[in-house]
C-alpha positions in Angstrom: -17.9 -12.4 2.9 -14.3 -10.4 2.5 -15.0 -6.2 2.6 -12.0 -3.8 2.4 -12.2 -0.3 3.6 -10.2 2.8 3.4 -10.2 6.5 3.9 -8.7 9.8 3.2 -9.2 13.3 4.4 -9.6 15.8 2.0 -9.2 19.7 2.5 -12.3 20.3 1.0 -15.7 20.4 2.3 -18.0 17.2 1.5 -20.2 18.6 -0.9 -17.1 19.2 -3.3 -16.2 15.6 -2.4 -19.5 14.7 -3.4 -19.7 16.8 -6.4 -16.7 14.5 -7.9 -17.8 11.0 -6.5 -21.3 11.4 -7.8 -20.1 12.3 -11.4 -19.6 8.9 -13.1 -18.8 11.3 -16.3 -15.8 12.7 -13.8 -14.7 8.6 -12.5 -12.0 7.7 -15.0 -10.1 11.0 -13.4 -9.9 10.0 -10.1 -10.5 6.3 -10.3 -7.6 5.8 -12.4 -7.1 2.0 -11.7 -11.0 0.8 -12.4 -12.7 3.3 -15.0 -11.1 4.7 -18.5 -14.1 5.6 -19.8 -18.0 5.9 -19.3 -20.6 6.0 -21.8 -24.4 6.5 -20.9 -27.2 4.3 -23.1 -30.9 3.9 -22.7 -29.8 0.8 -19.7 -27.7 3.1 -17.9 -24.1 3.5 -17.5 -21.3 1.5 -18.9 -17.7 1.8 -17.6 -14.9 0.4 -19.8 -12.6 -0.6 -17.2 -8.5 -0.5 -17.4 -8.3 -4.1 -18.9 -11.2 -3.2 -21.4 -14.1 -4.9 -19.9 -17.2 -2.8 -20.1 -19.3 -3.1 -16.8 -22.7 -1.8 -16.0 -22.4 1.0 -13.1 -24.9 2.5 -11.1 -24.7 4.9 -8.3 -27.5 6.3 -5.8 -26.7 9.5 -4.3 -27.8 11.0 -1.4 -26.4 14.2 -0.4 -27.7 15.4 2.8 -26.6 12.1 4.1 -23.3 12.5 2.2 -23.8 9.2 0.6 -22.7 7.8 -2.9 -23.0 3.9 -3.2 -22.0 2.3 -6.5 -23.2 -1.2 -7.9 -20.8 -2.5 -10.8 -21.6 -5.3 -12.3 -24.1 -6.3 -9.3 -21.0 -5.5 -7.1 -21.7 -3.0 -4.1 -19.3 0.0 -2.8 -20.3 2.2 -0.3 -18.7 5.4 0.3 -19.3 8.3 2.7 -18.2 11.6 3.0 -18.2 12.9 6.1 -17.5 16.4 7.9 -14.2 16.5 9.6 -13.3 20.3 11.1 -12.4 22.3 7.6 -12.4 19.4 5.7 -13.8 15.5 4.7 -13.3 12.0 5.6 -14.1 10.1 2.9 -14.4 6.5 3.1 -14.7 3.6 0.3 -16.0 0.0 1.5 -15.5 -2.6 -1.5 -17.1 -6.1 -1.0 -15.6 -9.1 -3.0 -18.0 -10.7 -4.8 -18.0 -14.3 -4.4 -16.8 -15.4 -8.0 -14.0 -12.8 -7.6 -10.8 -14.5 -7.1 -9.0 -13.4 -3.6 -6.0 -12.3 -6.1 -8.5 -9.6 -8.1 -9.8 -8.4 -4.7 -6.2 -7.4 -3.5 -5.4 -5.7 -6.6 -8.3 -3.8 -6.2 -7.4 -3.0 -3.0 -4.1 -1.8 -4.3 -5.7 0.3 -6.9 -8.2 2.0 -4.3 -5.4 3.0 -2.1 -3.6 5.0 -5.1 -7.3 5.9 -6.3 -7.9 7.9 -3.4 -4.8 9.6 -3.1 -5.8 11.1 -6.6 -9.4 11.7 -5.5 -7.6 13.9 -3.0 -5.5 15.6 -5.4 -8.6 16.2 -7.8 -11.4 17.4 -5.3 -8.4 19.8 -3.4 -6.9 21.8 -6.6 -10.8 22.1 -8.0 -11.5 23.0 -4.6 -8.6 25.3 -2.9 -9.3 26.9 0.7 
């Protein structure tokens, strides 16, 4: 099993970071390589990806612990927002599903690095010091 973990320092409180990442409707704003749109129905949330695929996404939030975990069509992603000085370190861990080709996982890694920079910008502009 292959995993990838990336993190970024964000100049905002953990609560502000959690506000953004825990709200699936805001996913297309920061997860720009992954999400184009989010629809909600009786079965839960469906994300339209950049490639046009529609995948179910569930989120589990534990605000006191700084946890926002995602289940994307059965593939987990684990995220944490941890206080660090006056800001937050946000960490995102992806797990490569067995059926996913290495090249596709490598592309997700590259997209994640960009998405974390976008997330930092979104949070810091929305929550200036």
